[in-house]
VOKE-464874 format. One record per residue (C-alpha): x, y, z; residue number from 0; residue in three letters. Coordinates in Angstrom, 3 decimals, decimal comma. Example, Ala and Ser with C-alpha at 12.3 -4.5 7.8 and 13.67 -1.06 7.14 Angstrom:
<rs>
<<12,300 -4,500 7,800> 0 'ALA'>;
<<13,670 -1,060 7,140> 1 'SER'>;
</rs>
This chain:
<rs>
<<5,476 41,176 -9,368> 0 'UNK'>;
<<4,847 37,530 -9,113> 1 'UNK'>;
<<5,808 35,361 -11,789> 2 'UNK'>;
<<2,945 33,237 -11,573> 3 'UNK'>;
<<0,869 32,814 -14,868> 4 'UNK'>;
<<-1,633 35,192 -14,901> 5 'UNK'>;
<<-4,165 32,558 -16,037> 6 'UNK'>;
<<-3,957 31,296 -12,347> 7 'UNK'>;
<<-6,160 32,535 -9,681> 8 'UNK'>;
<<-5,172 33,182 -6,332> 9 'UNK'>;
<<-8,537 31,762 -5,278> 10 'UNK'>;
<<-7,762 31,227 -1,352> 11 'UNK'>;
<<-5,789 34,392 -0,649> 12 'UNK'>;
<<-7,156 34,570 2,822> 13 'UNK'>;
<<-5,026 32,590 4,338> 14 'UNK'>;
<<-3,361 34,307 7,202> 15 'UNK'>;
<<0,629 35,741 8,087> 16 'UNK'>;
<<2,745 33,574 6,100> 17 'UNK'>;
<<5,953 33,257 8,525> 18 'UNK'>;
<<9,044 33,204 6,149> 19 'UNK'>;
<<12,475 31,584 7,025> 20 'UNK'>;
<<15,853 30,915 5,959> 21 'UNK'>;
<<16,352 27,479 4,837> 22 'UNK'>;
<<19,845 26,729 5,815> 23 'UNK'>;
<<21,305 22,975 6,019> 24 'UNK'>;
<<23,601 20,409 4,996> 25 'UNK'>;
<<22,508 17,401 3,830> 26 'UNK'>;
<<24,456 14,199 3,009> 27 'UNK'>;
<<23,590 10,459 2,230> 28 'UNK'>;
<<25,398 7,560 3,268> 29 'UNK'>;
<<27,193 4,584 1,411> 30 'UNK'>;
<<25,091 1,600 1,570> 31 'UNK'>;
<<26,693 -0,177 4,481> 32 'UNK'>;
<<26,477 3,116 6,861> 33 'UNK'>;
<<22,744 3,313 5,970> 34 'UNK'>;
<<21,835 -0,353 7,299> 35 'UNK'>;
<<23,777 0,266 10,216> 36 'UNK'>;
<<22,003 3,817 10,937> 37 'UNK'>;
<<18,540 1,863 10,395> 38 'UNK'>;
<<19,767 -0,771 12,570> 39 'UNK'>;
<<20,507 1,462 15,250> 40 'UNK'>;
<<17,433 3,622 14,713> 41 'UNK'>;
<<15,233 0,580 15,198> 42 'UNK'>;
<<17,296 -0,087 18,562> 43 'UNK'>;
<<19,472 -3,587 17,415> 44 'UNK'>;
<<22,558 -2,065 17,795> 45 'UNK'>;
<<25,115 -1,162 20,300> 46 'UNK'>;
<<24,977 2,259 20,062> 47 'UNK'>;
<<22,304 4,833 19,193> 48 'UNK'>;
<<22,056 6,890 15,934> 49 'UNK'>;
<<23,573 9,821 17,146> 50 'UNK'>;
<<26,607 8,358 18,252> 51 'UNK'>;
<<27,238 6,415 15,108> 52 'UNK'>;
<<26,718 9,469 13,228> 53 'UNK'>;
<<28,414 11,295 15,866> 54 'UNK'>;
<<31,477 8,809 15,451> 55 'UNK'>;
<<31,427 8,432 11,523> 56 'UNK'>;
<<31,507 12,324 11,512> 57 'UNK'>;
<<34,163 13,088 14,188> 58 'UNK'>;
<<31,289 15,502 15,852> 59 'UNK'>;
<<31,955 13,947 19,382> 60 'UNK'>;
<<32,311 17,147 21,216> 61 'UNK'>;
<<28,533 18,328 20,455> 62 'UNK'>;
<<26,307 17,281 23,139> 63 'UNK'>;
<<23,108 15,663 22,220> 64 'UNK'>;
<<20,294 17,275 24,350> 65 'UNK'>;
<<17,290 16,227 22,870> 66 'UNK'>;
<<15,476 13,525 20,831> 67 'UNK'>;
<<12,612 13,650 18,440> 68 'UNK'>;
<<10,589 11,165 15,993> 69 'UNK'>;
<<8,163 11,901 13,822> 70 'UNK'>;
<<6,292 10,046 10,549> 71 'UNK'>;
<<5,973 12,977 7,908> 72 'UNK'>;
<<3,755 12,735 4,582> 73 'UNK'>;
<<4,972 15,288 2,406> 74 'UNK'>;
<<3,076 16,138 -0,891> 75 'UNK'>;
<<5,226 18,162 -3,225> 76 'UNK'>;
<<3,660 20,135 -6,354> 77 'UNK'>;
<<4,539 21,444 -9,588> 78 'UNK'>;
<<3,434 22,983 -12,837> 79 'UNK'>;
<<2,868 20,191 -15,975> 80 'UNK'>;
<<6,658 21,412 -17,257> 81 'UNK'>;
<<8,424 20,538 -13,556> 82 'UNK'>;
<<9,695 24,616 -13,316> 83 'UNK'>;
<<9,932 24,329 -9,872> 84 'UNK'>;
<<12,414 21,214 -10,135> 85 'UNK'>;
<<14,509 23,098 -12,357> 86 'UNK'>;
<<14,634 26,355 -10,525> 87 'UNK'>;
<<15,586 24,655 -7,173> 88 'UNK'>;
<<12,412 25,531 -6,106> 89 'UNK'>;
<<9,820 23,919 -4,009> 90 'UNK'>;
<<5,508 23,703 -3,383> 91 'UNK'>;
<<5,308 21,360 -0,367> 92 'UNK'>;
<<2,311 20,744 1,687> 93 'UNK'>;
<<3,284 18,533 4,805> 94 'UNK'>;
<<0,903 16,292 7,163> 95 'UNK'>;
<<2,252 16,007 10,111> 96 'UNK'>;
<<-0,852 14,389 12,609> 97 'UNK'>;
<<-3,723 16,501 11,743> 98 'UNK'>;
<<-1,957 19,537 11,098> 99 'UNK'>;
<<-1,625 20,806 7,460> 100 'UNK'>;
<<1,098 23,173 6,565> 101 'UNK'>;
<<1,686 24,457 3,087> 102 'UNK'>;
<<5,449 25,298 2,366> 103 'UNK'>;
<<7,368 27,615 -0,764> 104 'UNK'>;
<<10,762 27,221 -0,883> 105 'UNK'>;
<<12,699 29,238 -3,690> 106 'UNK'>;
<<16,578 29,478 -4,124> 107 'UNK'>;
<<18,756 32,327 -2,682> 108 'UNK'>;
<<22,173 31,009 -3,691> 109 'UNK'>;
<<23,917 28,867 -6,226> 110 'UNK'>;
<<23,345 25,338 -5,098> 111 'UNK'>;
<<26,312 24,079 -3,404> 112 'UNK'>;
<<26,670 20,161 -3,370> 113 'UNK'>;
<<25,081 19,190 0,130> 114 'UNK'>;
<<24,626 22,762 1,157> 115 'UNK'>;
<<20,751 24,124 0,727> 116 'UNK'>;
<<20,239 27,987 1,239> 117 'UNK'>;
<<16,672 29,073 0,241> 118 'UNK'>;
<<13,991 31,377 1,055> 119 'UNK'>;
<<10,939 29,195 3,095> 120 'UNK'>;
<<7,369 30,722 3,063> 121 'UNK'>;
<<5,482 28,395 5,387> 122 'UNK'>;
<<1,295 28,674 6,952> 123 'UNK'>;
<<-0,793 26,224 8,270> 124 'UNK'>;
<<-3,769 25,150 5,749> 125 'UNK'>;
<<-7,464 24,318 6,397> 126 'UNK'>;
<<-8,360 21,025 5,314> 127 'UNK'>;
<<-10,623 23,242 3,277> 128 'UNK'>;
<<-8,063 25,884 1,915> 129 'UNK'>;
<<-5,812 22,373 1,484> 130 'UNK'>;
<<-8,778 20,632 -0,932> 131 'UNK'>;
<<-9,025 24,417 -2,709> 132 'UNK'>;
<<-5,513 24,302 -3,202> 133 'UNK'>;
<<-5,343 20,545 -4,896> 134 'UNK'>;
<<-8,227 21,167 -6,694> 135 'UNK'>;
<<-7,300 24,745 -8,374> 136 'UNK'>;
<<-3,475 24,484 -8,598> 137 'UNK'>;
<<-3,285 28,100 -6,825> 138 'UNK'>;
<<-0,869 29,346 -4,727> 139 'UNK'>;
<<-2,388 31,755 -2,177> 140 'UNK'>;
<<-1,312 35,574 -3,435> 141 'UNK'>;
<<0,421 35,796 -0,004> 142 'UNK'>;
<<2,889 32,932 -1,507> 143 'UNK'>;
<<3,127 33,770 -5,281> 144 'UNK'>;
<<5,511 37,030 -3,826> 145 'UNK'>;
<<8,496 34,570 -4,281> 146 'UNK'>;
<<8,520 35,364 -7,536> 147 'UNK'>;
<<9,048 31,432 -8,545> 148 'UNK'>;
<<8,471 30,288 -12,439> 149 'UNK'>;
<<5,213 28,574 -12,615> 150 'UNK'>;
<<4,008 28,113 -16,533> 151 'UNK'>;
<<0,497 26,632 -14,975> 152 'UNK'>;
<<-1,733 25,280 -12,176> 153 'UNK'>;
<<0,145 22,968 -9,741> 154 'UNK'>;
<<-0,492 19,091 -9,949> 155 'UNK'>;
<<0,463 16,538 -7,061> 156 'UNK'>;
<<3,624 15,422 -8,310> 157 'UNK'>;
<<4,766 12,834 -5,544> 158 'UNK'>;
<<4,465 11,927 -2,156> 159 'UNK'>;
<<7,267 11,112 -0,135> 160 'UNK'>;
<<7,066 9,276 3,585> 161 'UNK'>;
<<9,229 10,203 6,100> 162 'UNK'>;
<<10,519 8,912 9,335> 163 'UNK'>;
<<12,530 11,380 10,984> 164 'UNK'>;
<<14,260 11,252 14,148> 165 'UNK'>;
<<15,869 14,270 15,165> 166 'UNK'>;
<<18,193 15,313 17,583> 167 'UNK'>;
<<19,125 18,546 19,464> 168 'UNK'>;
<<22,839 19,025 19,348> 169 'UNK'>;
<<24,769 21,812 20,720> 170 'UNK'>;
<<28,941 23,369 21,177> 171 'UNK'>;
<<29,382 25,849 23,133> 172 'UNK'>;
<<26,613 28,439 22,299> 173 'UNK'>;
<<26,234 26,979 18,367> 174 'UNK'>;
<<22,715 24,871 18,713> 175 'UNK'>;
<<21,949 22,432 15,441> 176 'UNK'>;
<<19,324 19,788 14,650> 177 'UNK'>;
<<20,583 16,808 13,083> 178 'UNK'>;
<<17,484 15,273 11,211> 179 'UNK'>;
<<18,190 11,290 10,196> 180 'UNK'>;
<<15,463 10,565 7,794> 181 'UNK'>;
<<14,163 6,882 6,397> 182 'UNK'>;
<<12,244 7,558 3,341> 183 'UNK'>;
<<10,253 6,390 0,111> 184 'UNK'>;
<<8,597 8,634 -2,406> 185 'UNK'>;
<<5,279 7,491 -4,143> 186 'UNK'>;
<<3,896 9,023 -7,307> 187 'UNK'>;
<<0,674 10,833 -7,642> 188 'UNK'>;
<<-1,667 7,932 -7,613> 189 'UNK'>;
<<0,573 5,788 -5,499> 190 'UNK'>;
<<0,726 2,800 -8,035> 191 'UNK'>;
<<4,590 3,285 -8,058> 192 'UNK'>;
<<6,877 3,842 -5,526> 193 'UNK'>;
<<10,792 4,192 -4,701> 194 'UNK'>;
<<13,718 2,264 -2,832> 195 'UNK'>;
<<13,526 3,274 0,439> 196 'UNK'>;
<<16,683 6,099 0,855> 197 'UNK'>;
<<18,463 8,104 3,937> 198 'UNK'>;
<<19,715 11,108 4,276> 199 'UNK'>;
<<21,056 12,941 7,054> 200 'UNK'>;
<<20,370 16,517 7,630> 201 'UNK'>;
<<22,239 19,612 9,818> 202 'UNK'>;
<<20,485 22,879 10,014> 203 'UNK'>;
<<22,003 25,166 11,883> 204 'UNK'>;
<<19,355 26,942 14,943> 205 'UNK'>;
<<20,641 30,180 15,673> 206 'UNK'>;
<<23,064 32,536 14,886> 207 'UNK'>;
<<26,199 31,347 16,422> 208 'UNK'>;
<<25,512 28,308 14,543> 209 'UNK'>;
<<24,870 30,121 10,870> 210 'UNK'>;
<<28,072 31,765 11,167> 211 'UNK'>;
<<30,053 28,237 12,071> 212 'UNK'>;
<<27,945 26,649 9,117> 213 'UNK'>;
<<30,662 27,010 6,175> 214 'UNK'>;
<<33,229 25,754 8,976> 215 'UNK'>;
<<30,894 22,626 9,782> 216 'UNK'>;
<<30,639 21,958 6,063> 217 'UNK'>;
<<34,088 21,976 5,451> 218 'UNK'>;
<<34,945 19,615 8,163> 219 'UNK'>;
<<32,521 17,403 7,741> 220 'UNK'>;
<<33,853 17,292 3,139> 221 'UNK'>;
<<37,041 16,670 4,594> 222 'UNK'>;
<<35,934 13,593 6,302> 223 'UNK'>;
<<33,918 12,386 3,925> 224 'UNK'>;
<<36,435 12,483 1,360> 225 'UNK'>;
<<38,779 10,516 3,287> 226 'UNK'>;
<<36,321 7,894 5,362> 227 'UNK'>;
<<33,911 7,861 2,104> 228 'UNK'>;
<<30,869 6,946 4,555> 229 'UNK'>;
<<28,708 9,587 3,390> 230 'UNK'>;
<<28,357 11,917 0,439> 231 'UNK'>;
<<27,154 15,309 0,138> 232 'UNK'>;
<<23,611 15,331 -1,390> 233 'UNK'>;
<<23,401 17,089 -4,974> 234 'UNK'>;
<<19,316 17,472 -4,507> 235 'UNK'>;
<<16,274 18,256 -2,671> 236 'UNK'>;
<<13,911 15,063 -1,672> 237 'UNK'>;
<<12,138 16,120 -4,412> 238 'UNK'>;
<<14,614 16,111 -6,829> 239 'UNK'>;
<<15,499 12,486 -5,837> 240 'UNK'>;
<<11,897 11,617 -6,437> 241 'UNK'>;
<<11,341 13,207 -9,649> 242 'UNK'>;
<<14,643 10,873 -10,684> 243 'UNK'>;
<<13,775 7,783 -8,662> 244 'UNK'>;
<<10,026 7,378 -10,407> 245 'UNK'>;
<<10,791 9,019 -13,622> 246 'UNK'>;
<<8,472 11,403 -13,385> 247 'UNK'>;
<<8,937 13,285 -16,011> 248 'UNK'>;
<<8,664 10,536 -18,732> 249 'UNK'>;
<<5,665 10,443 -20,661> 250 'UNK'>;
<<3,501 8,452 -18,387> 251 'UNK'>;
<<2,485 5,973 -21,458> 252 'UNK'>;
<<6,023 5,358 -22,624> 253 'UNK'>;
<<6,864 4,658 -18,150> 254 'UNK'>;
<<3,593 2,721 -18,773> 255 'UNK'>;
<<4,921 0,594 -21,675> 256 'UNK'>;
<<8,232 0,567 -20,331> 257 'UNK'>;
<<7,034 -1,338 -17,038> 258 'UNK'>;
<<5,131 -3,339 -19,454> 259 'UNK'>;
<<8,256 -4,466 -21,015> 260 'UNK'>;
<<10,133 -5,250 -17,722> 261 'UNK'>;
<<7,337 -7,608 -16,830> 262 'UNK'>;
<<7,477 -9,603 -19,990> 263 'UNK'>;
<<10,657 -9,938 -20,035> 264 'UNK'>;
<<10,597 -11,165 -16,547> 265 'UNK'>;
<<7,724 -13,314 -17,803> 266 'UNK'>;
<<10,173 -14,515 -20,699> 267 'UNK'>;
<<12,943 -15,375 -18,678> 268 'UNK'>;
<<10,954 -17,218 -16,408> 269 'UNK'>;
<<9,672 -19,879 -18,946> 270 'UNK'>;
<<13,447 -20,434 -19,852> 271 'UNK'>;
<<14,359 -21,377 -16,590> 272 'UNK'>;
<<11,073 -23,672 -16,415> 273 'UNK'>;
<<11,758 -25,233 -19,713> 274 'UNK'>;
<<15,640 -25,750 -18,502> 275 'UNK'>;
<<14,890 -27,255 -15,379> 276 'UNK'>;
<<12,052 -29,532 -16,927> 277 'UNK'>;
<<15,240 -31,056 -18,988> 278 'UNK'>;
<<17,409 -31,680 -16,229> 279 'UNK'>;
<<17,922 -34,815 -14,438> 280 'UNK'>;
<<16,200 -34,578 -11,704> 281 'UNK'>;
<<13,530 -36,484 -9,831> 282 'UNK'>;
<<9,886 -34,790 -10,016> 283 'UNK'>;
<<9,998 -33,487 -6,428> 284 'UNK'>;
<<13,198 -31,593 -7,299> 285 'UNK'>;
<<12,012 -30,404 -10,541> 286 'UNK'>;
<<8,400 -29,481 -8,948> 287 'UNK'>;
<<10,296 -27,521 -6,207> 288 'UNK'>;
<<12,501 -25,526 -8,183> 289 'UNK'>;
<<9,429 -24,600 -10,891> 290 'UNK'>;
<<7,623 -23,308 -7,590> 291 'UNK'>;
<<10,743 -21,044 -6,559> 292 'UNK'>;
<<10,913 -20,104 -10,357> 293 'UNK'>;
<<7,425 -19,142 -10,404> 294 'UNK'>;
<<7,089 -17,380 -6,824> 295 'UNK'>;
<<10,213 -14,996 -7,731> 296 'UNK'>;
<<8,424 -14,406 -11,568> 297 'UNK'>;
<<5,437 -13,186 -9,524> 298 'UNK'>;
<<6,899 -10,633 -6,547> 299 'UNK'>;
<<9,201 -8,861 -9,236> 300 'UNK'>;
<<5,853 -8,737 -11,577> 301 'UNK'>;
<<3,586 -7,825 -9,178> 302 'UNK'>;
<<5,826 -5,629 -6,422> 303 'UNK'>;
<<5,483 -1,778 -6,910> 304 'UNK'>;
<<7,962 -0,041 -8,646> 305 'UNK'>;
</rs>
């Protein structure tokens, strides 16, 4: 039985043959220093490739890397007005990869443990018309409602995450894993505000041998994280991070007022600085130059995306 409110009509039940799988990943995020090392390696500016840097930092040099893939992903996350999906550890995502649209619904299957995400996934490819119908109606296809995820009303677009993902296939004996380095930014629904950039790493078990070894992999990584402090386990999904970073649960009017208040504070500080500069015993040229610097910095702060 679906927990979707009866008032929501599953208006495009024709989405064919959703695929089901079990998400079983370990996620962790680097410290600021390691983040820059990884991004430098991704850009080809370091002496080591990102997979070598990660294997060095995580002491997993005994894993061989067999292939590499780089993708640009656009992920739209949907939720109801009360953020019931986010609160329950579930998720609803439409991923755009090239010309393909894929709808994925995730339901939590086990209690959250730091860094470990175990969720049942149901995915299906959408046509452009099905995608547009979904965005307009906010109704999940019937096949997706069987998850029993808690939805109190129509789903709405909450955030879009643009992610540059570099994925490595890692193998150790019979175990096969995917190591992904994600560099992403989250935007609110109208693209007016954005978060700072984040880097997250994921290790995903691909075959049964890797699934059986995942607890040992997590324990090993946990010991390294505790001793080296180069990374920390993720405590939430990318959607959780976007909700927090963009203050999506804050009343929109209050958010706009607070944003305007911050901008006014910047302008007030700039006016004070300009007044101080004009009272200093400096040449007119120096005063003019300093004033230009203050004005330029203030304009950048006031008009930058938040």
